N, CA, C and O atoms as a Tinker XYZ file with bonds, in Angstrom:
   468  protein
     1  N    107.972000   79.714000  141.427000    73     2
     2  CA   107.937000   78.517000  142.247000    64     1     3
     3  C    106.781000   77.614000  141.848000    63     2     4     5
     4  O    106.953000   76.401000  141.723000    81     3
     5  N    105.614000   78.193000  141.648000    73     3     6
     6  CA   104.466000   77.371000  141.293000    64     5     7
     7  C    104.584000   76.800000  139.887000    63     6     8     9
     8  O    104.088000   75.703000  139.626000    81     7
     9  N    105.227000   77.518000  138.981000    73     7    10
    10  CA   105.375000   76.992000  137.622000    64     9    11
    11  C    106.334000   75.800000  137.601000    63    10    12    13
    12  O    106.129000   74.851000  136.844000    81    11
    13  N    107.360000   75.847000  138.417000    73    11    14
    14  CA   108.298000   74.720000  138.487000    64    13    15
    15  C    107.591000   73.501000  139.070000    63    14    16    17
    16  O    107.793000   72.380000  138.605000    81    15
    17  N    106.764000   73.721000  140.083000    73    15    18
    18  CA   106.007000   72.628000  140.696000    64    17    19
    19  C    104.992000   72.060000  139.702000    63    18    20    21
    20  O    104.830000   70.842000  139.617000    81    19
    21  N    104.324000   72.908000  138.966000    73    19    22
    22  CA   103.359000   72.448000  137.968000    64    21    23
    23  C    104.037000   71.642000  136.868000    63    22    24    25
    24  O    103.521000   70.605000  136.451000    81    23
    25  N    105.208000   72.117000  136.388000    73    23    26
    26  CA   105.929000   71.394000  135.342000    64    25    27
    27  C    106.392000   70.029000  135.842000    63    26    28    29
    28  O    106.342000   69.043000  135.106000    81    27
    29  N    106.841000   69.977000  137.094000    73    27    30
    30  CA   107.316000   68.713000  137.670000    64    29    31
    31  C    106.166000   67.720000  137.799000    63    30    32    33
    32  O    106.312000   66.541000  137.477000    81    31
    33  N    105.045000   68.197000  138.263000    73    31    34
    34  CA   103.883000   67.311000  138.410000    64    33    35
    35  C    103.409000   66.832000  137.047000    63    34    36    37
    36  O    103.087000   65.654000  136.888000    81    35
    37  N    103.362000   67.706000  136.079000    73    35    38
    38  CA   102.942000   67.322000  134.728000    64    37    39
    39  C    103.895000   66.299000  134.119000    63    38    40    41
    40  O    103.452000   65.340000  133.488000    81    39
    41  N    105.183000   66.492000  134.299000    73    39    42
    42  CA   106.159000   65.536000  133.777000    64    41    43
    43  C    106.020000   64.186000  134.473000    63    42    44    45
    44  O    106.080000   63.138000  133.830000    81    43
    45  N    105.834000   64.220000  135.796000    73    43    46
    46  CA   105.652000   62.974000  136.549000    64    45    47
    47  C    104.405000   62.233000  136.071000    63    46    48    49
    48  O    104.443000   61.020000  135.869000    81    47
    49  N    103.316000   62.947000  135.893000    73    47    50
    50  CA   102.080000   62.315000  135.430000    64    49    51
    51  C    102.210000   61.777000  134.004000    63    50    52    53
    52  O    101.675000   60.713000  133.694000    81    51
    53  N    102.904000   62.490000  133.151000    73    51    54
    54  CA   103.107000   62.021000  131.783000    64    53    55
    55  C    103.935000   60.744000  131.760000    63    54    56    57
    56  O    103.613000   59.801000  131.037000    81    55
    57  N    105.000000   60.715000  132.549000    73    55    58
    58  CA   105.840000   59.515000  132.612000    64    57    59
    59  C    105.065000   58.360000  133.241000    63    58    60    61
    60  O    105.174000   57.220000  132.789000    81    59
    61  N    104.279000   58.650000  134.287000    73    59    62
    62  CA   103.493000   57.598000  134.943000    64    61    63
    63  C    102.472000   57.000000  133.989000    63    62    64    65
    64  O    102.251000   55.789000  133.996000    81    63
    65  N    101.851000   57.833000  133.171000    73    63    66
    66  CA   100.871000   57.327000  132.214000    64    65    67
    67  C    101.524000   56.469000  131.137000    63    66    68    69
    68  O    100.914000   55.516000  130.651000    81    67
    69  N    102.742000   56.794000  130.766000    73    67    70
    70  CA   103.433000   56.000000  129.759000    64    69    71
    71  C    103.955000   54.690000  130.340000    63    70    72    73
    72  O    104.000000   53.681000  129.635000    81    71
    73  N    104.346000   54.688000  131.600000    73    71    74
    74  CA   104.978000   53.518000  132.193000    64    73    75
    75  C    103.971000   52.518000  132.775000    63    74    76    77
    76  O    104.189000   51.308000  132.709000    81    75
    77  N    102.899000   53.009000  133.330000    73    75    78
    78  CA   101.945000   52.120000  133.987000    64    77    79
    79  C    101.010000   51.491000  132.959000    63    78    80    81
    80  O    100.623000   52.136000  131.984000    81    79
    81  N    100.654000   50.242000  133.180000    73    79    82
    82  CA    99.748000   49.597000  132.219000    64    81    83
    83  C     98.331000   50.161000  132.358000    63    82    84    85
    84  O     97.894000   50.566000  133.435000    81    83
    85  N     97.654000   50.166000  131.245000    73    83    86
    86  CA    96.278000   50.644000  131.236000    64    85    87
    87  C     95.343000   49.504000  131.611000    63    86    88    89
    88  O     95.584000   48.344000  131.276000    81    87
    89  N     94.298000   49.847000  132.295000    73    87    90
    90  CA    93.257000   48.866000  132.586000    64    89    91
    91  C     92.314000   48.817000  131.390000    63    90    92    93
    92  O     91.936000   49.854000  130.844000    81    91
    93  N     91.950000   47.645000  131.001000    73    91    94
    94  CA    91.016000   47.524000  129.891000    64    93    95
    95  C     90.023000   46.420000  130.209000    63    94    96    97
    96  O     90.344000   45.453000  130.900000    81    95
    97  N     88.839000   46.578000  129.705000    73    95    98
    98  CA    87.795000   45.575000  129.869000    64    97    99
    99  C     87.517000   44.918000  128.545000    63    98   100   101
   100  O     87.783000   45.475000  127.480000    81    99
   101  N     86.980000   43.731000  128.632000    73    99   102
   102  CA    86.686000   43.016000  127.411000    64   101   103
   103  C     85.253000   42.526000  127.500000    63   102   104   105
   104  O     84.880000   41.834000  128.447000    81   103
   105  N     84.472000   42.880000  126.532000    73   103   106
   106  CA    83.088000   42.442000  126.482000    64   105   107
   107  C     82.970000   41.304000  125.486000    63   106   108   109
   108  O     83.671000   41.256000  124.476000    81   107
   109  N     82.094000   40.419000  125.789000    73   107   110
   110  CA    81.879000   39.300000  124.895000    64   109   111
   111  C     80.406000   38.975000  124.809000    63   110   112   113
   112  O     79.609000   39.378000  125.656000    81   111
   113  N     80.070000   38.259000  123.799000    73   111   114
   114  CA    78.680000   37.850000  123.612000    64   113   115
   115  C     78.423000   36.583000  124.415000    63   114   116   117
   116  O     79.262000   35.685000  124.466000    81   115
   117  N     77.254000   36.522000  125.040000    73   115   118
   118  CA    76.842000   35.296000  125.715000    64   117   119
   119  C     75.597000   34.788000  125.006000    63   118   120   121
   120  O     74.806000   35.565000  124.471000    81   119
   121  N     75.441000   33.511000  125.011000    73   119   122
   122  CA    74.298000   32.917000  124.342000    64   121   123
   123  C     73.040000   33.006000  125.188000    63   122   124   125
   124  O     73.098000   33.165000  126.407000    81   123
   125  N     71.930000   32.904000  124.531000    73   123   126
   126  CA    70.663000   32.958000  125.253000    64   125   127
   127  C     70.472000   31.738000  126.131000    63   126   128   129
   128  O     69.759000   31.801000  127.133000    81   127
   129  N     71.097000   30.628000  125.770000    73   127   130
   130  CA    70.969000   29.448000  126.606000    64   129   131
   131  C     71.626000   29.656000  127.969000    63   130   132   133
   132  O     71.155000   29.108000  128.966000    81   131
   133  N     72.690000   30.427000  128.030000    73   131   134
   134  CA    73.322000   30.726000  129.313000    64   133   135
   135  C     72.448000   31.631000  130.158000    63   134   136   137
   136  O     72.362000   31.454000  131.373000    81   135
   137  N     71.808000   32.584000  129.538000    73   135   138
   138  CA    70.940000   33.495000  130.280000    64   137   139
   139  C     69.691000   32.769000  130.736000    63   138   140   141
   140  O     69.264000   32.917000  131.881000    81   139
   141  N     69.103000   31.985000  129.844000    73   139   142
   142  CA    67.866000   31.278000  130.170000    64   141   143
   143  C     68.085000   30.173000  131.186000    63   142   144   145
   144  O     67.185000   29.878000  131.971000    81   143
   145  N     69.254000   29.558000  131.193000    73   143   146
   146  CA    69.481000   28.440000  132.106000    64   145   147
   147  C     69.434000   28.889000  133.560000    63   146   148   149
   148  O     68.912000   28.170000  134.411000    81   147
   149  N     69.968000   30.059000  133.853000    73   147   150
   150  CA    69.943000   30.538000  135.240000    64   149   151
   151  C     68.530000   30.869000  135.685000    63   150   152   153
   152  O     68.125000   30.510000  136.791000    81   151
   153  N     67.780000   31.547000  134.835000    73   151   154
   154  CA    66.415000   31.901000  135.220000    64   153   155
   155  C     65.508000   30.678000  135.229000    63   154   156   157
   156  O     64.613000   30.582000  136.069000    81   155
   157  N     65.724000   29.749000  134.317000    73   155   158
   158  CA    64.924000   28.530000  134.278000    64   157   159
   159  C     65.204000   27.661000  135.501000    63   158   160   161
   160  O     64.285000   27.079000  136.076000    81   159
   161  N     66.460000   27.575000  135.893000    73   159   162
   162  CA    66.807000   26.768000  137.068000    64   161   163
   163  C     66.139000   27.327000  138.315000    63   162   164   165
   164  O     65.628000   26.569000  139.140000    81   163
   165  N     66.139000   28.642000  138.458000    73   163   166
   166  CA    65.495000   29.251000  139.623000    64   165   167
   167  C     63.987000   29.041000  139.579000    63   166   168   169
   168  O     63.368000   28.790000  140.613000    81   167
   169  N     63.389000   29.141000  138.395000    73   167   170
   170  CA    61.946000   28.932000  138.265000    64   169   171
   171  C     61.567000   27.489000  138.573000    63   170   172   173
   172  O     60.563000   27.240000  139.240000    81   171
   173  N     62.366000   26.534000  138.091000    73   171   174
   174  CA    62.106000   25.121000  138.383000    64   173   175
   175  C     62.222000   24.840000  139.868000    63   174   176   177
   176  O     61.405000   24.112000  140.432000    81   175
   177  N     63.227000   25.409000  140.499000    73   175   178
   178  CA    63.418000   25.203000  141.936000    64   177   179
   179  C     62.234000   25.781000  142.719000    63   178   180   181
   180  O     61.793000   25.186000  143.703000    81   179
   181  N     61.725000   26.928000  142.289000    73   179   182
   182  CA    60.586000   27.519000  143.001000    64   181   183
   183  C     59.315000   26.705000  142.779000    63   182   184   185
   184  O     58.475000   26.632000  143.675000    81   183
   185  N     59.153000   26.087000  141.595000    73   183   186
   186  CA    57.999000   25.213000  141.353000    64   185   187
   187  C     58.013000   24.039000  142.319000    63   186   188   189
   188  O     56.990000   23.710000  142.919000    81   187
   189  N     59.168000   23.413000  142.467000    73   187   190
   190  CA    59.280000   22.251000  143.354000    64   189   191
   191  C     59.086000   22.665000  144.807000    63   190   192   193
   192  O     58.395000   21.977000  145.559000    81   191
   193  N     59.683000   23.778000  145.210000    73   191   194
   194  CA    59.538000   24.217000  146.595000    64   193   195
   195  C     58.105000   24.634000  146.909000    63   194   196   197
   196  O     57.615000   24.372000  148.008000    81   195
   197  N     57.427000   25.280000  145.962000    73   195   198
   198  CA    56.023000   25.628000  146.178000    64   197   199
   199  C     55.155000   24.380000  146.301000    63   198   200   201
   200  O     54.213000   24.342000  147.092000    81   199
   201  N     55.482000   23.366000  145.515000    73   199   202
   202  CA    54.736000   22.116000  145.603000    64   201   203
   203  C     54.956000   21.449000  146.958000    63   202   204   205
   204  O     54.024000   20.894000  147.541000    81   203
   205  N     56.179000   21.504000  147.451000    73   203   206
   206  CA    56.475000   20.871000  148.741000    64   205   207
   207  C     55.866000   21.636000  149.910000    63   206   208   209
   208  O     55.672000   21.060000  150.980000    81   207
   209  N     55.566000   22.898000  149.736000    73   207   210
   210  CA    54.995000   23.695000  150.823000    64   209   211
   211  C     53.469000   23.675000  150.847000    63   210   212   213
   212  O     52.866000   24.298000  151.720000    81   211
   213  N     52.839000   22.981000  149.917000    73   211   214
   214  CA    51.380000   22.871000  149.926000    64   213   215
   215  C     50.920000   22.067000  151.134000    63   214   216   217
   216  O     51.642000   21.210000  151.644000    81   215
   217  N     49.711000   22.359000  151.575000    73   215   218
   218  CA    49.158000   21.660000  152.745000    64   217   219
   219  C     48.945000   20.175000  152.448000    63   218   220   221
   220  O     49.173000   19.329000  153.313000    81   219
   221  N     48.509000   19.859000  151.230000    73   219   222
   222  CA    48.284000   18.454000  150.873000    64   221   223
   223  C     49.593000   17.665000  150.877000    63   222   224   225
   224  O     49.647000   16.526000  151.340000    81   223
   225  N     50.627000   18.283000  150.361000    73   223   226
   226  CA    51.923000   17.611000  150.305000    64   225   227
   227  C     52.485000   17.401000  151.708000    63   226   228   229
   228  O     53.005000   16.330000  152.024000    81   227
   229  N     52.376000   18.424000  152.542000    73   227   230
   230  CA    52.851000   18.305000  153.926000    64   229   231
   231  C     52.078000   17.210000  154.652000    63   230   232   233
   232  O     52.659000   16.431000  155.407000    81   231
   233  N     50.762000   17.151000  154.420000    73   231   234
   234  CA    49.943000   16.092000  155.040000    64   233   235
   235  C     50.373000   14.709000  154.594000    63   234   236   237
   236  O     50.428000   13.781000  155.401000    81   235
   237  N     50.681000   14.564000  153.303000    73   235   238
   238  CA    51.141000   13.269000  152.806000    64   237   239
   239  C     52.515000   12.900000  153.375000    63   238   240   241
   240  O     52.779000   11.739000  153.686000    81   239
   241  N     53.374000   13.897000  153.504000    73   239   242
   242  CA    54.677000   13.627000  154.119000    64   241   243
   243  C     54.522000   13.125000  155.539000    63   242   244   245
   244  O     55.178000   12.166000  155.946000    81   243
   245  N     53.645000   13.783000  156.297000    73   243   246
   246  CA    53.422000   13.360000  157.685000    64   245   247
   247  C     52.811000   11.972000  157.736000    63   246   248   249
   248  O     53.139000   11.187000  158.626000    81   247
   249  N     51.916000   11.650000  156.786000    73   247   250
   250  CA    51.312000   10.322000  156.751000    64   249   251
   251  C     52.348000    9.249000  156.436000    63   250   252   253
   252  O     52.246000    8.117000  156.909000    81   251
   253  N     53.338000    9.613000  155.640000    73   251   254
   254  CA    54.396000    8.662000  155.292000    64   253   255
   255  C     55.543000    8.658000  156.302000    63   254   256   257
   256  O     56.467000    7.851000  156.196000    81   255
   257  N     55.480000    9.563000  157.284000    73   255   258
   258  CA    56.519000    9.622000  158.304000    64   257   259
   259  C     57.744000   10.407000  157.884000    63   258   260   261
   260  O     58.821000   10.237000  158.456000    81   259
   261  N     57.587000   11.269000  156.886000    73   259   262
   262  CA    58.716000   12.077000  156.428000    64   261   263
   263  C     58.615000   13.485000  156.987000    63   262   264   265
   264  O     57.521000   14.004000  157.211000    81   263
   265  N     59.760000   14.088000  157.206000    73   263   266
   266  CA    59.808000   15.462000  157.683000    64   265   267
   267  C     59.891000   16.398000  156.481000    63   266   268   269
   268  O     60.683000   16.174000  155.566000    81   267
   269  N     59.067000   17.449000  156.487000    73   267   270
   270  CA    59.039000   18.392000  155.369000    64   269   271
   271  C     60.358000   19.133000  155.230000    63   270   272   273
   272  O     60.817000   19.388000  154.116000    81   271
   273  N     60.971000   19.481000  156.355000    73   271   274
   274  CA    62.240000   20.210000  156.298000    64   273   275
   275  C     63.338000   19.353000  155.674000    63   274   276   277
   276  O     64.204000   19.869000  154.968000    81   275
   277  N     63.305000   18.067000  155.930000    73   275   278
   278  CA    64.281000   17.165000  155.314000    64   277   279
   279  C     64.098000   17.143000  153.795000    63   278   280   281
   280  O     65.072000   17.152000  153.043000    81   279
   281  N     62.853000   17.113000  153.359000    73   279   282
   282  CA    62.583000   17.130000  151.918000    64   281   283
   283  C     63.047000   18.436000  151.294000    63   282   284   285
   284  O     63.618000   18.436000  150.203000    81   283
   285  N     62.808000   19.544000  151.975000    73   283   286
   286  CA    63.266000   20.840000  151.465000    64   285   287
   287  C     64.788000   20.900000  151.401000    63   286   288   289
   288  O     65.347000   21.457000  150.456000    81   287
   289  N     65.455000   20.337000  152.392000    73   287   290
   290  CA    66.927000   20.303000  152.376000    64   289   291
   291  C     67.440000   19.434000  151.236000    63   290   292   293
   292  O     68.455000   19.753000  150.616000    81   291
   293  N     66.750000   18.351000  150.963000    73   291   294
   294  CA    67.177000   17.476000  149.866000    64   293   295
   295  C     66.980000   18.161000  148.518000    63   294   296   297
   296  O     67.808000   18.015000  147.618000    81   295
   297  N     65.894000   18.902000  148.377000    73   295   298
   298  CA    65.682000   19.643000  147.134000    64   297   299
   299  C     66.759000   20.711000  146.971000    63   298   300   301
   300  O     67.237000   20.947000  145.861000    81   299
   301  N     67.140000   21.353000  148.063000    73   299   302
   302  CA    68.191000   22.372000  147.996000    64   301   303
   303  C     69.530000   21.762000  147.593000    63   302   304   305
   304  O     70.363000   22.442000  146.994000    81   303
   305  N     69.741000   20.490000  147.914000    73   303   306
   306  CA    71.002000   19.827000  147.581000    64   305   307
   307  C     71.016000   19.252000  146.167000    63   306   308   309
   308  O     72.062000   18.812000  145.691000    81   307
   309  N     69.880000   19.252000  145.498000    73   307   310
   310  CA    69.804000   18.687000  144.145000    64   309   311
   311  C     70.489000   19.600000  143.140000    63   310   312   313
   312  O     70.573000   20.814000  143.328000    81   311
   313  N     70.978000   18.983000  142.066000    73   311   314
   314  CA    71.560000   19.764000  140.977000    64   313   315
   315  C     70.430000   20.379000  140.150000    63   314   316   317
   316  O     69.262000   20.027000  140.316000    81   315
   317  N     70.790000   21.292000  139.267000    73   315   318
   318  CA    69.777000   21.948000  138.433000    64   317   319
   319  C     69.084000   20.967000  137.499000    63   318   320   321
   320  O     67.888000   21.104000  137.240000    81   319
   321  N     69.809000   19.983000  136.990000    73   319   322
   322  CA    69.199000   18.992000  136.101000    64   321   323
   323  C     68.189000   18.131000  136.848000    63   322   324   325
   324  O     67.124000   17.820000  136.315000    81   323
   325  N     68.515000   17.746000  138.074000    73   323   326
   326  CA    67.594000   16.943000  138.864000    64   325   327
   327  C     66.327000   17.736000  139.201000    63   326   328   329
   328  O     65.219000   17.201000  139.156000    81   327
   329  N     66.504000   19.008000  139.536000    73   327   330
   330  CA    65.343000   19.844000  139.849000    64   329   331
   331  C     64.498000   20.054000  138.596000    63   330   332   333
   332  O     63.270000   20.090000  138.674000    81   331
   333  N     65.147000   20.192000  137.447000    73   331   334
   334  CA    64.416000   20.362000  136.188000    64   333   335
   335  C     63.561000   19.132000  135.897000    63   334   336   337
   336  O     62.410000   19.262000  135.480000    81   335
   337  N     64.108000   17.954000  136.112000    73   335   338
   338  CA    63.356000   16.714000  135.909000    64   337   339
   339  C     62.172000   16.641000  136.859000    63   338   340   341
   340  O     61.063000   16.297000  136.450000    81   339
   341  N     62.401000   16.959000  138.108000    73   339   342
   342  CA    61.341000   16.903000  139.111000    64   341   343
   343  C     60.263000   17.946000  138.838000    63   342   344   345
   344  O     59.076000   17.659000  138.993000    81   343
   345  N     60.656000   19.144000  138.435000    73   343   346
   346  CA    59.682000   20.191000  138.113000    64   345   347
   347  C     58.859000   19.800000  136.889000    63   346   348   349
   348  O     57.673000   20.118000  136.813000    81   347
   349  N     59.472000   19.123000  135.946000    73   347   350
   350  CA    58.734000   18.635000  134.784000    64   349   351
   351  C     57.682000   17.619000  135.177000    63   350   352   353
   352  O     56.582000   17.617000  134.625000    81   351
   353  N     58.009000   16.756000  136.122000    73   351   354
   354  CA    57.033000   15.771000  136.605000    64   353   355
   355  C     55.903000   16.458000  137.368000    63   354   356   357
   356  O     54.740000   16.074000  137.238000    81   355
   357  N     56.240000   17.466000  138.157000    73   355   358
   358  CA    55.218000   18.189000  138.926000    64   357   359
   359  C     54.287000   18.938000  137.975000    63   358   360   361
   360  O     53.074000   18.954000  138.182000    81   359
   361  N     54.846000   19.556000  136.938000    73   359   362
   362  CA    54.028000   20.300000  135.984000    64   361   363
   363  C     53.191000   19.392000  135.098000    63   362   364   365
   364  O     52.168000   19.827000  134.569000    81   363
   365  N     53.600000   18.141000  134.922000    73   363   366
   366  CA    52.870000   17.220000  134.059000    64   365   367
   367  C     51.633000   16.650000  134.736000    63   366   368   369
   368  O     50.739000   16.149000  134.056000    81   367
   369  N     51.565000   16.715000  136.040000    73   367   370
   370  CA    50.429000   16.168000  136.779000    64   369   371
   371  C     49.237000   17.108000  136.634000    63   370   372   373
   372  O     49.393000   18.321000  136.770000    81   371
   373  N     48.044000   16.569000  136.359000    73   371   374
   374  CA    46.871000   17.427000  136.247000    64   373   375
   375  C     46.568000   18.119000  137.579000    63   374   376   377
   376  O     46.712000   17.531000  138.651000    81   375
   377  N     46.151000   19.362000  137.484000    73   375   378
   378  CA    45.873000   20.153000  138.679000    64   377   379
   379  C     44.582000   19.663000  139.316000    63   378   380   381
   380  O     43.542000   19.582000  138.664000    81   379
   381  N     44.666000   19.341000  140.593000    73   379   382
   382  CA    43.488000   18.952000  141.348000    64   381   383
   383  C     42.998000   17.551000  141.052000    63   382   384   385
   384  O     42.096000   17.066000  141.736000    81   383
   385  N     43.556000   16.889000  140.067000    73   383   386
   386  CA    43.074000   15.568000  139.688000    64   385   387
   387  C     43.723000   14.477000  140.508000    63   386   388   389
   388  O     43.134000   13.973000  141.464000    81   387
   389  N     44.898000   14.124000  140.145000    73   387   390
   390  CA    45.608000   13.036000  140.806000    64   389   391
   391  C     46.691000   13.604000  141.712000    63   390   392   393
   392  O     47.879000   13.463000  141.423000    81   391
   393  N     46.298000   14.229000  142.778000    73   391   394
   394  CA    47.245000   14.822000  143.719000    64   393   395
   395  C     48.104000   13.779000  144.395000    63   394   396   397
   396  O     49.280000   14.012000  144.674000    81   395
   397  N     47.508000   12.615000  144.659000    73   395   398
   398  CA    48.256000   11.550000  145.313000    64   397   399
   399  C     49.386000   11.054000  144.425000    63   398   400   401
   400  O     50.478000   10.755000  144.909000    81   399
   401  N     49.127000   10.968000  143.142000    73   399   402
   402  CA    50.165000   10.533000  142.202000    64   401   403
   403  C     51.311000   11.535000  142.184000    63   402   404   405
   404  O     52.482000   11.156000  142.154000    81   403
   405  N     50.962000   12.815000  142.201000    73   403   406
   406  CA    51.997000   13.846000  142.201000    64   405   407
   407  C     52.833000   13.774000  143.467000    63   406   408   409
   408  O     54.057000   13.893000  143.417000    81   407
   409  N     52.189000   13.586000  144.575000    73   407   410
   410  CA    52.919000   13.512000  145.847000    64   409   411
   411  C     53.819000   12.288000  145.875000    63   410   412   413
   412  O     54.959000   12.352000  146.334000    81   411
   413  N     53.305000   11.192000  145.388000    73   411   414
   414  CA    54.124000    9.975000  145.339000    64   413   415
   415  C     55.321000   10.176000  144.419000    63   414   416   417
   416  O     56.427000    9.733000  144.730000    81   415
   417  N     55.103000   10.853000  143.268000    73   415   418
   418  CA    56.217000   11.140000  142.370000    64   417   419
   419  C     57.261000   12.027000  143.037000    63   418   420   421
   420  O     58.459000   11.772000  142.916000    81   419
   421  N     56.819000   13.055000  143.734000    73   419   422
   422  CA    57.760000   13.951000  144.411000    64   421   423
   423  C     58.534000   13.202000  145.473000    63   422   424   425
   424  O     59.755000   13.334000  145.557000    81   423
   425  N     57.851000   12.423000  146.279000    73   423   426
   426  CA    58.539000   11.649000  147.323000    64   425   427
   427  C     59.518000   10.665000  146.694000    63   426   428   429
   428  O     60.636000   10.507000  147.183000    81   427
   429  N     59.105000   10.001000  145.610000    73   427   430
   430  CA    59.991000    9.053000  144.948000    64   429   431
   431  C     61.242000    9.735000  144.416000    63   430   432   433
   432  O     62.353000    9.245000  144.614000    81   431
   433  N     61.060000   10.876000  143.733000    73   431   434
   434  CA    62.227000   11.553000  143.168000    64   433   435
   435  C     63.139000   12.103000  144.254000    63   434   436   437
   436  O     64.360000   12.062000  144.098000    81   435
   437  N     62.602000   12.602000  145.320000    73   435   438
   438  CA    63.450000   13.061000  146.427000    64   437   439
   439  C     64.230000   11.885000  146.990000    63   438   440   441
   440  O     65.433000   11.991000  147.226000    81   439
   441  N     63.562000   10.779000  147.202000    73   439   442
   442  CA    64.238000    9.603000  147.720000    64   441   443
   443  C     65.288000    9.100000  146.728000    63   442   444   445
   444  O     66.403000    8.758000  147.123000    81   443
   445  N     64.935000    9.057000  145.446000    73   443   446
   446  CA    65.845000    8.544000  144.427000    64   445   447
   447  C     67.108000    9.392000  144.316000    63   446   448   449
   448  O     68.219000    8.863000  144.302000    81   447
   449  N     66.930000   10.714000  144.238000    73   447   450
   450  CA    68.098000   11.577000  144.066000    64   449   451
   451  C     68.897000   11.712000  145.347000    63   450   452   453
   452  O     70.092000   12.000000  145.288000    81   451
   453  N     68.284000   11.517000  146.493000    73   451   454
   454  CA    69.011000   11.660000  147.753000    64   453   455
   455  C     69.840000   10.414000  148.067000    63   454   456   457
   456  O     70.963000   10.538000  148.557000    81   455
   457  N     69.321000    9.235000  147.799000    73   455   458
   458  CA    70.012000    8.016000  148.190000    64   457   459
   459  C     70.718000    7.316000  147.048000    63   458   460   461
   460  O     71.284000    6.241000  147.246000    81   459
   461  N     70.699000    7.881000  145.889000    73   459   462
   462  CA    71.331000    7.251000  144.750000    64   461   463
   463  C     72.849000    7.367000  144.818000    63   462   464   465
   464  O     73.546000    6.571000  144.189000    81   463
   465  N     73.374000    8.315000  145.549000    73   463   466
   466  CA    74.826000    8.530000  145.597000    64   465   467
   467  C     75.491000    7.635000  146.561000    63   466   468
   468  O     76.710000    7.693000  146.717000    81   467
């Protein structure tokens, strides 16, 4: 009895393996620009957000009548290219030197990218 059951199960499994399609995966090469773009975009976004969370920047926003949370929401809505441009401007400003210029640039770019559409 058990041998007949074993033969039946083996035959069923053999037929099932022949009839059912096999699952297969396909690996491909990705370029370094694809890998770097994701990490660079996140790094640029964190540069801009860290700049917006500084006490000096928050003080300038309040002096200009802007809400910091609104600026953070606008940065979150920006595309990666826009954030890259803004992060480049933030990184180009000398540290501790012309803070007002940097803040004005950040406010200008937030305003420009938010209301340009």
